[in-house]
C-alpha positions in Angstrom: -44.4 -67.2 9.0 -47.0 -68.9 10.8 -48.9 -66.9 13.8 -48.6 -68.1 17.7 -50.9 -69.9 19.1 -51.7 -69.2 22.4 -49.9 -72.8 23.9 -48.5 -74.5 20.4 -47.6 -78.0 21.1 -48.4 -77.9 24.8 -52.0 -77.0 24.3 -53.0 -80.7 23.0 -51.6 -81.9 26.6 -52.2 -79.6 28.8 -55.4 -77.6 27.4 -57.9 -80.2 28.3 -56.9 -80.7 32.0 -56.7 -76.7 32.3 -60.4 -77.1 31.1 -61.8 -79.4 33.3 -59.8 -78.3 36.5 -60.6 -74.3 36.6 -64.4 -75.1 36.6 -64.1 -78.0 38.9 -61.8 -75.6 41.2 -64.6 -73.1 41.1 -67.5 -75.0 41.8 -65.5 -76.3 44.9 -64.7 -73.0 46.2 -68.2 -71.8 45.6 -69.4 -75.0 47.4 -66.5 -74.3 50.2 -68.3 -70.8 51.0 -71.7 -71.8 51.3 -70.6 -74.6 53.6 -69.2 -72.0 55.8 -72.8 -70.5 56.7 -73.4 -73.7 58.2 -72.1 -75.0 61.5 -69.4 -78.0 60.8 -70.6 -81.1 61.7 -66.9 -82.3 63.0 -64.7 -81.7 66.1 -62.4 -78.8 66.5 -58.5 -79.2 66.1 -56.4 -76.8 68.0 -53.1 -75.7 66.0 -49.9 -75.1 67.8 -50.1 -71.4 66.7 -53.2 -71.0 68.4 -55.5 -71.1 65.7 -58.6 -73.7 65.2 -59.5 -75.9 62.5 -62.5 -77.9 62.0 -61.8 -81.9 61.0 -63.5 -84.3 59.4 -66.8 -84.7 57.7 -68.1 -82.8 55.0 -66.4 -79.5 56.2 -62.8 -81.1 56.2 -63.5 -82.8 52.9 -64.2 -79.8 51.2 -61.4 -78.3 52.9 -58.7 -80.8 51.9 -60.6 -80.5 48.3 -59.9 -76.8 47.6 -56.6 -77.2 49.0 -55.7 -80.1 46.8 -57.3 -78.6 43.6 -55.7 -75.3 44.3 -52.1 -76.8 44.3 -53.3 -78.7 41.2 -54.2 -75.7 39.4 -50.7 -74.3 41.0 -48.5 -77.4 39.3 -50.1 -77.0 35.8 -49.4 -73.4 35.4 -45.8 -74.1 36.9 -46.0 -76.7 33.8 -47.0 -74.2 31.0 -44.2 -72.1 32.4 -41.5 -74.6 32.5 -42.3 -76.1 29.3 -42.6 -72.6 28.0 -39.4 -71.7 29.1 -37.8 -74.8 27.2 -39.5 -74.6 24.0 -39.8 -71.1 23.6 -42.5 -69.8 20.8 -42.7 -73.7 20.2 -45.3 -73.4 23.1 -46.7 -70.3 21.3 -47.6 -67.3 23.1 -47.4 -68.4 26.5 -43.9 -70.3 25.5 -42.5 -67.2 24.0 -43.5 -64.8 27.0 -41.9 -67.6 29.7 -38.8 -67.5 27.3 -38.5 -63.9 27.9 -38.9 -63.4 31.7 -36.4 -66.4 32.2 -33.9 -64.0 33.9 -37.1 -63.3 36.4 -37.9 -66.7 37.1 -34.4 -67.5 38.2 -33.9 -64.4 40.0 -37.3 -65.2 42.0 -36.0 -68.9 42.5 -33.0 -67.7 43.8 -34.3 -65.2 46.4 -36.7 -67.6 47.7 -34.1 -70.2 48.5 -31.8 -68.0 50.3 -34.8 -66.3 51.9 -36.3 -69.3 53.1 -32.9 -70.9 54.1 -31.9 -68.0 56.2 -35.0 -66.7 57.5 -34.6 -67.3 61.2 -31.9 -65.0 60.7 -33.5 -62.3 58.6 -36.4 -60.8 61.0 -39.7 -60.1 60.1 -38.8 -60.4 56.3 -37.5 -63.8 57.0 -41.0 -64.3 59.2 -42.8 -63.7 56.2 -42.0 -66.8 54.6 -44.1 -68.6 57.2 -47.1 -66.7 55.5 -48.5 -68.2 52.4 -50.2 -65.3 51.9 -47.0 -63.0 52.1 -44.9 -65.3 49.8 -47.6 -65.2 47.6 -47.9 -61.2 47.6 -44.2 -61.6 47.8 -43.5 -63.3 44.7 -46.1 -61.4 42.7 -44.1 -57.7 43.8 -40.8 -59.2 43.5 -41.7 -60.6 39.7 -42.3 -57.0 38.5 -39.3 -55.6 40.4 -36.9 -57.9 38.8 -38.9 -57.3 35.6 -37.9 -53.5 36.0 -34.7 -54.0 36.9 -33.2 -56.6 34.1 -35.2 -54.3 31.4 -34.3 -50.9 33.1 -30.4 -51.8 33.4 -29.7 -54.8 31.1 -32.3 -54.1 28.3 -33.4 -57.7 28.8 -37.0 -59.5 28.5 -38.8 -56.9 25.9 -39.1 -58.1 22.6 -38.8 -54.5 20.8 -38.5 -50.7 21.4 -41.5 -49.8 23.0 -41.7 -46.4 20.9 -40.9 -48.5 17.7 -43.4 -48.7 15.2 -43.7 -51.6 12.5 -45.2 -51.3 9.2 -48.3 -53.6 9.1 -48.6 -54.3 12.8 -51.4 -51.9 13.4 -54.0 -53.5 16.0 -52.9 -56.7 14.8 -53.7 -59.8 17.6 -51.5 -61.3 19.6 -48.8 -63.8 18.2 -48.7 -62.0 14.8 -45.6 -62.6 12.8 -43.6 -59.4 12.2 -43.2 -58.9 8.7 -39.6 -58.1 7.3 -38.2 -59.2 10.6 -34.5 -59.8 10.3 -32.5 -62.9 11.9 -31.9 -60.8 15.2 -35.2 -59.6 15.8 -38.2 -61.3 17.4 -40.2 -62.5 15.0 -43.7 -61.8 16.4 -45.5 -58.9 18.7 -46.5 -61.5 21.6 -49.6 -59.5 22.8 -50.4 -57.9 19.4 -49.7 -54.2 18.3 -51.5 -50.9 19.3 -53.5 -48.2 17.2 -49.7 -46.9 16.6 -47.9 -50.1 15.5 -46.4 -50.5 18.6 -45.3 -53.7 20.7 -48.3 -54.1 23.5 -45.3 -56.8 25.3 -42.8 -54.8 25.3 -44.5 -51.5 26.6 -45.9 -53.5 29.6 -42.6 -54.7 30.1 -41.0 -51.1 29.6 -44.0 -49.4 32.1 -42.8 -51.4 35.2 -40.0 -49.9 35.0 -41.6 -46.5 35.7 -44.1 -47.6 38.3 -41.3 -49.2 40.3 -39.4 -46.3 40.0 -41.6 -43.8 41.2 -44.0 -45.4 43.6 -41.6 -47.3 46.1 -39.1 -43.9 45.9 -42.0 -41.2 46.3 -43.5 -43.2 48.9 -40.2 -43.9 51.0 -40.0 -39.9 50.4 -43.4 -39.4 52.2 -42.5 -41.6 54.8 -39.4 -39.6 55.6 -41.5 -36.5 55.9 -44.2 -37.6 58.0 -42.1 -39.4 60.1 -39.9 -36.2 60.8 -42.9 -34.0 61.7 -44.9 -36.7 63.4 -42.5 -37.9 65.8 -42.2 -34.3 67.5 -45.6 -33.7 66.7 -46.8 -36.4 69.1 -44.0 -36.2 71.4 -44.0 -32.8 72.4 -47.8 -32.1 71.8 -48.8 -28.6 72.4 -48.5 -25.8 69.7 -46.3 -27.5 67.8 -48.6 -30.5 67.4 -51.3 -28.0 66.7 -49.9 -26.5 64.0 -48.7 -29.0 62.1 -51.8 -31.4 62.6 -53.7 -27.9 61.3 -51.8 -27.8 58.3 -51.9 -31.7 57.5 -55.6 -31.6 58.1 -55.9 -28.7 55.6 -54.0 -30.5 53.0 -56.3 -34.0 54.0 -59.4 -31.4 53.5 -59.2 -31.5 49.7 -60.2 -34.7 47.7 -57.1 -36.2 46.9 -57.7 -37.6 43.4 -58.3 -33.5 42.8 -55.3 -32.1 44.4 -53.1 -34.6 42.6 -54.6 -33.4 39.3 -54.2 -30.0 40.3 -50.3 -30.5 40.8 -49.8 -31.8 37.9 -51.6 -29.8 35.6 -49.8 -28.0 33.1 -50.7 -24.8 34.3 -49.0 -25.2 37.6 -46.1 -26.8 36.5 -45.5 -23.5 34.4 -46.0 -21.5 37.4 -42.8 -23.4 38.9 -44.5 -24.7 42.1 -43.4 -28.1 41.8 -39.9 -27.2 41.8 -40.3 -25.0 44.6 -41.9 -28.0 46.5 -39.2 -30.2 45.4 -36.3 -27.9 47.1 -38.1 -28.2 50.3 -39.5 -31.9 50.2 -36.6 -33.4 49.3 -34.6 -32.0 51.9 -36.5 -34.3 54.6 -34.6 -37.4 54.0 -31.1 -35.4 54.6 -32.8 -34.2 58.0 -33.9 -37.3 58.9 -30.9 -38.8 58.1 -28.7 -36.4 60.0 -31.1 -36.2 63.1 -31.1 -40.1 63.1 -27.3 -40.4 63.0 -26.4 -37.7 65.5 -29.2 -38.7 68.0 -27.3 -42.1 68.5 -23.5 -41.4 68.3 -24.0 -37.7 69.8 -21.5 -39.4 72.5 -19.2 -40.3 70.1 -17.8 -37.4 68.5 -15.3 -39.1 66.0 -18.3 -41.9 64.8 -20.3 -39.2 64.4 -18.7 -36.9 62.3 -17.5 -39.9 60.0 -20.9 -41.0 59.6 -22.3 -37.9 59.1 -20.1 -37.2 56.4 -20.5 -40.7 55.0 -24.1 -40.4 54.6 -24.9 -36.6 54.3 -22.4 -35.8 51.5 -23.7 -38.3 49.0 -27.2 -37.2 49.7 -26.3 -33.7 49.6 -25.0 -33.9 46.1 -28.0 -36.2 45.1 -30.4 -33.8 46.6 -28.6 -31.0 44.5 -28.7 -33.0 41.3 -32.4 -33.7 41.6 -33.4 -29.8 42.2 -30.8 -28.8 39.5 -31.5 -28.0 36.1 -29.1 -26.5 33.6 -31.6 -25.5 31.0 -32.2 -21.5 31.4 -35.6 -21.7 29.4 -37.0 -24.0 31.8 -39.1 -22.8 35.2 -36.9 -24.9 37.0 -34.2 -23.6 39.1 -30.7 -23.8 38.8 -28.6 -23.6 41.5 -25.1 -24.9 40.8 -23.3 -26.3 37.7 -22.5 -29.9 38.7 -25.6 -32.2 37.7 -24.9 -35.8 37.7 -28.1 -37.0 36.2 -31.3 -35.2 34.9 -34.8 -36.1 36.0 -37.3 -35.6 33.0 -39.9 -32.7 34.0 -42.8 -34.9 33.8 -41.1 -37.6 36.4 -40.1 -34.9 39.1 -43.6 -33.1 38.8 -45.4 -36.9 39.6 -42.6 -37.6 42.1 -43.2 -34.2 44.0 -47.3 -34.8 43.6 -46.7 -38.1 45.1 -44.7 -37.1 48.0 -46.8 -34.1 48.8 -50.4 -35.8 48.9 -49.0 -38.6 50.9 -47.3 -37.1 53.4 -50.0 -35.5 55.6 -51.5 -39.3 55.9 -48.2 -40.7 57.3 -47.9 -37.7 59.7 -51.5 -38.7 61.1 -50.4 -42.2 61.7 -46.6 -41.6 63.0 -48.4 -38.8 65.0 -50.8 -41.3 66.5 -48.3 -44.2 67.3 -46.1 -41.8 69.0 -48.8 -40.3 71.4 -49.8 -43.9 72.1 -46.2 -45.6 72.5 -44.6 -42.3 74.6 -46.5 -43.6 77.5 -44.8 -47.0 77.9 -42.5 -47.6 80.3 -39.4 -47.9 78.4 -39.8 -44.7 76.8 -39.9 -43.6 80.8 -36.6 -45.7 81.8 -34.9 -43.9 78.6 -35.9 -40.3 79.8 -34.9 -41.4 83.4 -31.5 -42.6 82.2 -31.3 -38.8 80.8 -31.6 -39.6 76.9 -32.6 -36.5 74.6 -35.9 -36.6 73.1 -34.9 -36.8 69.3 -32.9 -40.3 70.6 -36.1 -41.4 72.2 -38.1 -40.7 69.2 -35.9 -42.2 66.7 -34.3 -45.2 68.6 -37.3 -45.7 71.4 -40.6 -44.9 69.8 -40.0 -45.4 66.1 -38.6 -49.2 66.2 -41.9 -50.0 68.5 -43.8 -48.6 65.4 -42.7 -50.1 62.6 -45.2 -53.0 62.5 -48.2 -50.7 61.2 -45.5 -48.4 59.5 -44.5 -51.1 57.2 -47.8 -52.3 56.6 -49.0 -49.1 55.7 -45.9 -48.5 53.7 -47.0 -51.5 51.1 -50.5 -50.1 50.9 -49.4 -46.9 50.3 -47.2 -48.3 47.6 -50.1 -50.1 45.9 -52.1 -46.6 46.4 -49.5 -44.8 44.4 -49.5 -47.1 41.7 -53.1 -46.6 41.3 -52.5 -43.1 41.4 -49.8 -43.1 38.8 -52.1 -45.7 36.3 -55.1 -42.8 36.6 -53.1 -40.1 36.0 -51.5 -42.0 33.1 -55.1 -42.8 32.0 -56.1 -39.3 31.7 -52.8 -37.9 30.1 -51.3 -36.2 32.9 -48.0 -35.8 34.5 -46.1 -38.3 32.1 -45.5 -37.4 28.6 -48.1 -39.0 26.2 -45.7 -41.1 24.3 -44.8 -42.4 27.7 -45.2 -46.9 28.1 -46.5 -46.4 31.7 -49.3 -48.4 32.2 -52.0 -46.1 32.5 -51.4 -44.5 29.2 -51.1 -48.0 27.5 -54.7 -48.7 28.7 -55.9 -45.2 27.8 -54.7 -45.9 24.2 -56.1 -49.2 24.3 -59.5 -48.5 25.6 -60.2 -45.8 22.6 -60.9 -49.3 20.5 -62.1 -51.6 23.4 -65.3 -52.7 21.7 -63.2 -53.9 18.8 -59.8 -55.0 20.3 -59.5 -56.2 23.4 -55.4 -57.2 23.4 -54.4 -53.5 23.6 -55.5 -52.7 26.9 -56.3 -55.9 28.7 -52.3 -56.6 29.3 -51.5 -53.3 31.3 -54.8 -53.4 33.2 -54.1 -57.1 34.4 -50.4 -55.9 35.0 -51.8 -53.0 37.2 -53.7 -55.2 38.8 -51.8 -57.8 39.9 -48.8 -55.2 41.1 -51.5 -53.7 43.8 -53.3 -57.0 44.1 -49.6 -58.3 45.3 -48.8 -55.1 47.5 -52.1 -55.7 49.5 -51.4 -59.7 50.2 -48.1 -58.8 51.2 -49.2 -56.1 53.4 -51.6 -58.9 54.8 -48.9 -61.0 55.4 -46.8 -58.5 57.2 -49.5 -57.7 59.4 -49.8 -61.2 60.5 -46.4 -62.0 61.2 -46.1 -58.5 63.3 -48.9 -59.2 65.3 -47.4 -62.5 66.4 -43.4 -60.7 66.4 
């Protein structure tokens, strides 16, 4: 069986266009940047959204040229993907990858069509599709989200077992055929093999499930901790604010990376400290949900008790399963015999560490926003109506702080993704054989001077996800300011 080239039969048609288009686009962007240092030689046009734009002349021509070249480059990339899906490995490595990601492409198209169709009914999320930057960032993020979902739940996309080893595939280059593959097996290593003869493409796909499972959920837990403590600190002030701010500043006094490393080292894990931290930190989602519901429906007891039972009982069961461990040889605590699922020890340690490290920063942001918003007229009106403090904090102040918090949430997920990659790179937290991107980069960098392919795909995957989160945050910030 022959090795795959990068573009296969598409190369003779599309590669010459790409070879010409990329340098021309780069030159046009550089020229556009250089022209920005000079005054435009044109008139100024005011747009309906209040922005201004230079029109005509060299300035306007450079702007149009960059836009049209960028659109042409995007269409060319789409052509590679579309023909790759149709031709499969007939279009080389690009075609094989495009065909494997077919469920992701379908899900992305459906998401964009539905979102754009009903964007006026979807609040801030719908307004995101009025921003090109936001749409691009959203697309990149959802690409990895759907990849994690389709692989984790349906075992799609990956071509081989991410931990499986194949004879003769050690450090093989991308597109190398798999010797002795059966008819039902995928015939190639699309991104080549690593130093243990494992498929790099499958490890990159499997690594997305680890990042998507830990980073957003751990950030959400950190926000619940920060919101639950930051709201009363900013609203009440006084000794409560002083005490909580002192604890937050004490944690923030340590370098974040150093603190994160200390929490996931084997010596600290052996003491059982992360488990005790999980017992405390994982209580905050229950507290937040309970106070949120009770403050809203306390005057309607029937609804109050019903909603509290519907929400808190499942959350309590999940909480007990998270902190429970039936293994008597482990340092983790066993609280009760019911255990609906088990979290690997390394994942739990990393999860708790992310929550602990991010919570103080979220606390300070929420506290500052609360101190500003509590002076507004609508808060005074709620106080005049006789509303209780927690109702005011959760249903008057928090909704009006959502814009900055949503933006920070997206940025913090990206920051957490980088932390997870850094931990994996240094072999901390997750098991050594884990296919997370940091561990895969670490394995590949040992032979980086000889082989680029083991380290480059996971590094680009990590970069793309963080870039997408940053672009998504920029788009949300623009639309929240207009809201």
